[in-house]
N, C-alpha and C positions, 0 to 999 in steps of 0.2 A: 228460701230461693225466690218466692214470689215477691217478698219485699225487695230483694236484690233487683229482681227484673223491674219492679215498680220504679225503684230509684234509678235504674238504668234508663228506663223509659223517659222519666222526668229529665234526667241528664241529657238524653238524646233530644228531647223537645228543646230544651234550653240551648243546647249546642247548635241545633238546626236553626233556631231563630237568630242566635248570635252570628252563625255563619252567614245567613241571608243579609243580616244588617251590615256586616263587614264587606260582604260582596257588594251591596249597593254602595257603600262608602268608597270602595276601591274603584268601582265603575265611574262614579261621579268625579273622582280624583283624576282617572285616566282621561275622562272627556275634558276636564279643565286643562290638563296638560296638552291634550291635542288642540284645544282651542287656542291656548296661549302660543304653542309651537306654530300653529298656522298663522296667527297674527304677526308673530316675530318674523317668520319666513316671508310673509307677504311685504312687510316693511323693508326687510333686507333686499328682497328682489326688486321692489320699486326704487329703492335708493341706488341700487346697482344699476338699474336701467337708466335712471335719471343721469348718473355719472357718465354712462356710455353715450347717452344722447348729447350730453354737454361736449363730450370729446368730439363726437361726429360734428356737431354745429362749429366747433372751433376749427377743425380741420377743413371743412367745407368753406368756412369764411376765409381762411388762409389761402386756400386754392384759388377762389374766386378773385380775391385781391391780387394775388401773384399772377393770374391769367390775364386780368385787365392791364396790369403793369407790363406783362410781356407783349401785349398787343400795342401798348403805347410804345414800348421800346422798339418794337418791329417798324413802326412808322418812323421813329427817330433814326434808326439804322438805315431805312429805305432812302431817307433824304439827308444823310450825313454829309454828303458832299453838295457843292454848288450846282444849282439847277441852271442849265443853259437856256432852256426854252420851255414854253407851256406845253409843247409836244412831249418833251422829256417827262415832265410832271405827269401828264396824262398817261404815258406808258407805264410808269412806276406805279401809279395808283391803280391802273387796270390790273397789273400783275398782283398788286397787294390785294385787291378785292377778290380776284379769282383764287388766289392761294388760300384765302380764309373763308371762301364761300361755304355756307350762306350766312356767315356771321354778320357781314355788313350788307345793308340795305343799298348802300351806294355812298357817293361823296360829292360835294360841290366845292369849287374853288372860286372864291370871290376876291374882288379887289378892295381897296380902302373905301369905295363908294358903294359897296355891296352889289356891284356889278357881277354877274356871273361870267367867269372866264372859262370854266370847265364844269361839265356835269356827267357823272357816270352813275347809272341805276343798275343794281344787281336784283337777282330774283325773278320770280315769275309774275308777280303782280306789279307790273311797271308803274302803273298809274298811282296806286296807293304808296308804293315806296318813294315815288318822286314827291308826292305831297309831304311825306315825312321828312324828306331831305330839305325841301324848301322850308318847312316849319323850323327846322333846325338852323337854317340860314338866318332866318328872321330872329330867332331867339338868342343865338350865340352872340357874345360880344366880339369885336374885332380887335381887341387888345392884343398886342404882340405877344406870343409865347413861342420860344424857340425849342421847347420840348413839348411834345404831344401832352395835352391835358384833357381830363374829362371836364366838360362844362355843360351840366344840365342835362335834362331828360325830358320826355313828352309822352303823355299817355293818350292813346287813341281809344276813344269811347266805342267806336264802331268795331275795332278789331279786339278789344280787351287785352291790349299788350302795350309795353313801353319800348320806346326807342331811347338809347343812350347816345350822347353826342361827344365826339373827341375832336379837338381843334388843334391845329398847328400852323404856325407862321412860316410861310415859304418866301423866298427871295428869288426873283428872276431878273437879272441884270440890276437895275437900281430900284425896280418896282417891288412893293411888298404885297403878297396875297395871303389869304387865310383859307386853309383847307379844312373843311368840316365833314367828318365821318359820322354816318348814322349806323349805330350798332343795334342789331336785333337782340333785345334782352332775353326773348323767348329762346334764342339759339344758345345764349350763355347758360341758361337753365338746363337746356338739353345736353350740353357738353359737360357741365360741372356738377350740377345737382342731381339731375334725373337718374344717372347711372348708380347713385348711391342707394342701396337697398336696405331698408331698416326693417328686419324680421318679416319682409314681404308685405306689410301693411302700413308702415309708418311712412312719413313724407317730410319734406323740407320747404319751407318758404322763406322769403325775404321781404323785409319792410325797409322803407326809407326813414329819414329823420322826422317826417311828418306822420309816421306810423301807418302809411299807406302801403299795402302789398303791391310789390312789383313783380315778384315771381312766385307762382303757386301752381301745383298740379291741376287745380280746379280753376278753370279760366274765368268763371263767373265771379271769383273772389278778388281777382287782380283789379287794382284801382279802388279798392274798398279797404275799410278798416278790419274786415274779417267777416266770419260767418254771421255773427249777430247783427251786422249792418246790411247783409244781403237778403236774409230771410226774415219774413215777419213772424213775430212771437204768436203762434197759434196754440200754444199748450194750454192756455187757460190760467197759467201761472205768471203773474206780472213780473216776478222776480227770477224767471227761468234763465235769463242771459246775464245775471249779476256776476256769476263767476267768470264768464268771458270778459266782462268789463274790467273786473279785478285784474284778470291776467294781462290785459292790454296796459293798464295803469302800471302794473308791476314792471313790465318791459321798459317803460318810459323812465323809472326811477333808478334802476341798477344796471351795471355794465353787463352782467351775465347771471344767470340763475336758472333754476328749475323747480317744478312743482307739478301736482296733480290737478287737472282742470275738469270741471263738470261742464261738458259740451253737449252738442247735439248733432245728429246726422239726419239727412233727409232720405226716408225709406217709404216708397209708395205715396209720395206726396204728403207725408206726415213727418213731424219732428220727433225723432227717437232719442232718448237720453243716451249719452255715451261718455265714459270717463276717459280722459287722455292723460298721458305722460308727456310733459313738454319740457324742453330745455332751450336756452337761447344765449347767444353771445353777440356782442357788438363789435363792428370793425369800421374803420374810417377809410373810405375811398375818396382820396383827394379832399380831405377835410369835411366831407359829408359822411354823417353817421348812418350806416346800414345795420340792420338787425337780422341775424340768421337764426331761424327757429327750427328745431327738429322736434316732431311730435310722433307719438306711437299710441295706438288705442290700447286701453287697458285690457281688453278681452284677448290680446295676443298673449298675455302672461297667463291665460287660463289653463293652458296646456301644462306648464310646470306646476301651477298651483293644484290642478286636478290630480297630477301625479302624486303630489305631496299628501293630499287628503287621503287618496286611495291607499297609499302606503301606510299612513297612520291608522286608518280604519281597519285595515287588515291586521295591523299589530294588535289593536284593541280587540278585534274579533277573537284572535288567538288567545290573548290573555283571558278574555271573558270566558271562552270555552274551557281553558285550562282551569280557571277558577270554579266553574260549575262542576268539572270532572272531579277536581280536588275536594270540593265540598261534598259531592255525592259519596266519594269514597270514604271521606271521614265520617259522614253519617251512617254509612252502612257498617263501618267498623264498630262504632258506638252501639248501634242496634244489636248487632250479634255478639256484643260483649267480648270481643277479641282484643287481645293486647295490641296497644298502639306502640310501636317502637319509635319509628322516625319516619317522617315524610321527606323524601328527597326533593330538594328545591330544583326547579328547572330555571336555568338562567339563559335567556336568549338576547341577543344584541344585534342591531343591524346598523352597519356604518353607511352613511349617506354622503356620497362624493358629488358635489355640484361644481362642475367646470364653469368657470366664468364664461358667459356667452359674450362674445365680442363681435360687433357689427362694423368695425372700422375697416373700410374697403381700401383697395390699393389706388389711391387718388393719383391724378396726373402729376408727375415730377416736374416741378418747375425748372425750365432751363435758364441757366444763369447767363448774364451778359458776357462774363469771361469766356464761358464755354462757346458761346456764339461767335465771340471775337476770334477765338482760336480757329474755328471752322472757317470763317470768312478769310483769315489770313493765309491758312493752308491752300484753300481754292485759289486765292489771289496769286499766290506764288507759282501755282501751276500755270496759270495764265501768263504771268510775267516772264517766266524763264525762257520760253522760246522767243518772245519779243526781244529780250535782252540779247540773246545769242545772235539773232538776225541783225540787230543794230550794230553789234561788235564786228560782224562779218562785213557789213556795209561800210563801216568806217575804215576798214583796211582796204577797201576796193579803190584803187588809184584812178579808175575810169570815171568815177563819180565827180561832178562839177564841185568847185568850191562852194558855191551857193548851197548845194544839196549837202555838202559836209557840215556847213553851219546849221542846217536843218536837223542833221542827224545828232550834232552835239546837243541841240536844244531837246531832241527826243531822249537822248542818254540822260540829260539831267532830270527830266521828268520821270524817267524810269527809276533813277536813283532815289528821287523823292517817294515814288510809289513803293520801292523796296524798303525805304526807311519806314514808311507807314505800316507795311506788313510786318517789319520787325518789332515796332512799337506794339502792334496788336498782339503779336505772339507774347511779347514781354509782359503785357497787361494780363493776358490769359494764364500765363504760367506763373510768374511771380515766385520763382523758386519753389514751385509746388513740390511736395513730397519730401523736401529737404528737412532733415532733423535739426532742432535746436542744438547747438553745441556751446560748451563753456568756453568764453573767450575773453581777451583782454581788449576793452573798448579803446583805451588809450593807444595801444599798439596798432589796432586796426585803423584808427583815426589818423595817426602819424603817417602811416603808409599811404592812405588816401590823399592826405594833404600834400605829400611830395608829388603825387601824380597831377592834382589840381594845379599846384604851382607851376609845373612845367608846361601845362597847357593854357595858363592864363596869358592873355595878350599883353604885350609890353606897355601898352597905353593904359593898363589897369594896375594900380597898386595893390599888391597882395599882402595881407597881414594874417598871422595865426597865433593863437594863444592856446597851447595844449598843456593841460595839468601834468604835474610830475607823478601823481598818484596812480597806482595801478586801479583800474576800474573793471571789475569782473561782472559779467552778466551772460545771459543765454541769447544767442543770435545765430547768424549764419555768415560764414566767411564770404567776403566781398560785398556784403550788403551795405556797408558803410561807404565804400568807394562808389557803389551805384547810387546811393543817396546823395553824396557830395557832388558827384559829376552832374547829375540832373539838375540839382539847385544851382550850382555854379554856372552851368550853361545858360540857365534863365537869367542869372544875374548879369552875365556878359551882354545878352540882348537888351536887358533893362537899362544899362549904363551906356548904350550906344551914343546917345546924344547928350550925355550928362557933362557939366562942367568939371565936377570932381568925380573921379573914377576910382573907388576903393572897394576892394572885396575882403571881408574879414571872416575867419573861421575861429570859433573858440569851443573848448571842451573843458568843463568844469564839473567837480563832484560836490554836490550839496546834499548833506545828510545822506539819505538812502536813495538818492537819485543822481543820475549822470545827465547833464544839460549839455547838449550839442546845438550850436547855433551858427547860421550862415547869414551875413549882413552885406548889403550892397547900398550904394548911394545912387541908385537908378531913379526912374521916373515914378516908382511906386505902383501900387495896384488900386484902381478906383474902388470906392465903396460899394458900388452896384454890382461888382463882379467878384469881390473878395470872397464871398460866401460860396461861390460856385467853382473856384479854381481847383478843387479836389474832385470834382465830377469827371467821370471818364468821358473823353472826347470833347471836353470844353476847352476852347483855346481862344485867345484874343489876338493871336498872331496871323490868323487867316489859314485857309486850308492848305496853302502852298509852303507854309513855314513852320506849322506845327501840327501835331495830331491830337493834342489835349490829353495824352495818356501819361506823360512824365510825372506830374505831381500826384496822380491817382495811384500810380505804382509806388512812388515814394511813401505815400501815407500808408499804403497796405503793408509795405515792408516794415515800417515803424510800428504798426499795430501788431503785426506778427511777433515782434519782439517784446510785446507787452508795453510799448511806449505810447506816448501821445505827441501830437504835433499841433503847434499854434503858429499863426502868422501875424506880424504887426507891420503896418505899412502906412506910409505918408508920402507926400510929394518930395521928401528928402531921402527916401530909400525904403527898403524892405528888409525885414528880419524874420527868418524861419527858426523856430525854437522847437527842438525835440528833447523829450524827457524819457529816460529809460530807467527801469527799476534795477538797482545794483543788487547782485547776488553773490554770497560767498558759498563756494562749493565745498563745504566742510562735512565731515562724516556725521556730526551731530545734526546738521540741517537735512541731510538725506534721511536719516532716521526718523526725524520729527515729521517730515512729509509723509513717509510711509506709515507712521504710527497714526496719522490722522484718519487712515482708512481702517474702519472697523468691520464694515459689512460690505460684502460684494455681491451683486446679482449677475448671473450668467444666463443669457437667453441662448439656448442651444438649438441646434438641429442634429440630423443623423451623422453629420461629418465630425462633430465635436465629441471626442471620447471622454464622457462624463466620469467614468471609472479612473481614468488617468488623472483628471483634475482633482478628484476626491483623494487620490493617493498623494498628489503634491501638497494639499492643505492639511493632510492628516497630521494631528498634533499641533497645528499652529493656532494662534489666537484669533485668526480671522473667521468670521462667520460668513459661509458662502451659501447662497440660495440659488436653486436652479429652476428655470421656467422653460417650458417648450412653446409658450405663447406670450407675445409682448404685451398683451392687454393687462395681464396680471401685474407686471412690473409698473406699467403706467398707473394703474389704479392705486398701487401701494405708494408710489411716489406723490400722487395727488393728495393722498390722505396724510402722509407722514413726511414733513419736510426734513431733509438731511438724514433720511433713513439709510440711504446707501451712500457709500463714499466712492464707489466705482461701479459702472455698469458695463459688462463686456457683452456685445451682441454679435450673433452670426449674421451674415447678409441675407441668406435665403430662409425666410420665416413665413408662417402662415398669415394670409391676408395682407400683410404690409412687409416691406423689406427692412433691413437693418438700418439703413440710411434714414428712412422715414421715422422708424422708432427712435432712434437717437435724437433726431430733430425735435420730436415731441418732448422728449426727456430733457433736452437742453432748455427748452422754453419752461418747463415746470422747475427745473433746478439747474440754474446757470453755472454753479461752481462745481458740479459733480464731474468726475473724471469719466470719460466715455471712450470706449475702445471698440472699433469695428474689426471683425475677422472675416476672411474670405478664403477660398481655396488658393488664390493667387493674387498678386498686386494688380489692382485695376486702375489705369490712369484716370478714368473718369471720376474716381472718388477724390482725387487730389483737390479739386476745387472745393468741395464740401469740407475737406480737412482744413484748408486754408481760411475758410470763412467761418470756422468755429463750430460747425455742426457736431464735430466729435474731436478728440484730442489725438487720437492715433489710429492708423490703419495698418494691421499686420495680418500675415497669413495664419492658417490654423496651426502649421508646424511651429512658427515663431511664438505662438500663444503659450505653448507648454514651457518653452525656454524662458519666456518673460515671467511667467508665474513662479518658476523656480528661482529666478532672480529676486523677486518680491519677497519670497520666503526666506531665502538665505541671507539677504541684506549684504552680500559680498560687495555689491556695487549698486548704485542708484538705478532703478529701473527707468527705462526711457519712455515715461509717460508725460510729456511736456504739457504744461498748462499755458493759458494765454498770458500769464505773467512770467513765463520763462521756466517754470518748474518742469 
């Protein structure tokens, strides 16, 4: 028995030592796993934050670019009509400056000899603002520009801020003037960049092409190349600022990127090391390169990292305690000589769900020129209607003299022109918005339109047409071909007014997979200096009393909406407009192939979309549907994996950003993807975004379930039109 006890004791000692060694090995392994997991998680978190910062920099850059374009468009719209006097220019500019206060420091109007014709100073510091306006007057060239353009900027050493200059050529009578507007770049920062919050500690700054900081939350860095050029290196390490120089050079070499930067911050007059996560992208403001940079201190991520470490240490401690208890129990069982049956193993697992942190804010939605034109036209109509009624009443008054009747006729003619301008504005703003593309025969539509054009063609013009006998099918909108031909032929009539040979010719041919529609005239042609601008809205060579400059812009937008292209060839012997449209055969096989191209669908939902109902619709189908309650997750996936989704369906009401802004970002990342916007009801404001390609379809939530059933059943082609007509 003693021998047995002795052997048991020896066995117990060996088992105890073995157990301690195994426990030490297990602990080392666990700490190694903790360390590797921590490093992996840190890298993932940093990479995720870099991607988010890059998205923020892109969006801020787009918003700033669009905001400046909107201000230039506002100036152009303000002076779209002929100016009768300097007093009228002064009044318009005074209203413009007051409406955007305090964005503008003021403006100056100079003649061709740089003599000041008008000067308006805004803001509280009249003296300083006046100096900056005069500086712009001396700096800006007086080359004629009929659309407002950004030309140069000036840095004030005393104020530590930049002034941006916008100029526009104005005509009063036969005399030309140049209006120069001084824009406060600090106010642009306050309106566009400052509201963007990046985890409460990050910030955004903007550099110009010379790598000089123009906008920054720390004013002492404006006008410099950065922190390392403002503060003296007092760290004792001559290479302390090397990484900041590396970051600056990196920004010069690539269009956009991100990295971790070893920087410094000033604390109690001492330089303290600080790691930063930075991301930047470049944009072009009127051919000048600007760099938008978003940075975030690394210590902001200490919260999630601390939580991660605490959780893993807690797990390690639990495992360690369990190991000690298990070892003690085993040793106690061996010492007492009791039977060891089995030790029950304890399995514990913890699932960690890390929701993607998204800092994309709800930026300013850029107002489009079309929407603005629509608003102006509606207000214009409200003012015109009573005037037209009064003129009609006065024309029927027999007590008015013949001379006054002639004046009334002139007033009536001017009102008709104003009414036509309003109609053109509405046509430009609407452009058949919201209409669905339908399958149609282009030959049939063109033949009908040609008959109308032929009846309207003056007798002094020889009309010719050549329409193919082949059926040409494509996706378009009923009446659009008639609209196109009437606009182009009306311009042709005017162009041939003084021509010796007057011939108008319309042809339609099918070439391979294209339909080619052309309109030719023998008029005076289009000068080379204006041919590049004829499709611009409001650009006209006929004068404000004969044209609005919207006809060709509307025509080109209609052609583009049908998936086509439009070219113009002109000489002193005439002009030819050539439109090419993709031909489509609406066969069952084509329907199925287009649907089959969609393999994966992303649905960004809110509380109003019934996910259970959608899951039931797709049950048993070959489509893979993924659901997201936040748009950042979808944007991140599309950034990393091109062609990952064939379709994205988004609700309008989403956290941090709406559905229109979400689909706009997705369209930029993946131009060919099919994008569907859903809302509780049809909203007319969305039609402009639809026509300009931000998304492919706008439907209500109720219609969504019906369309998805159609997609699954393949009974008929679902109405998800693409830019090429699909």
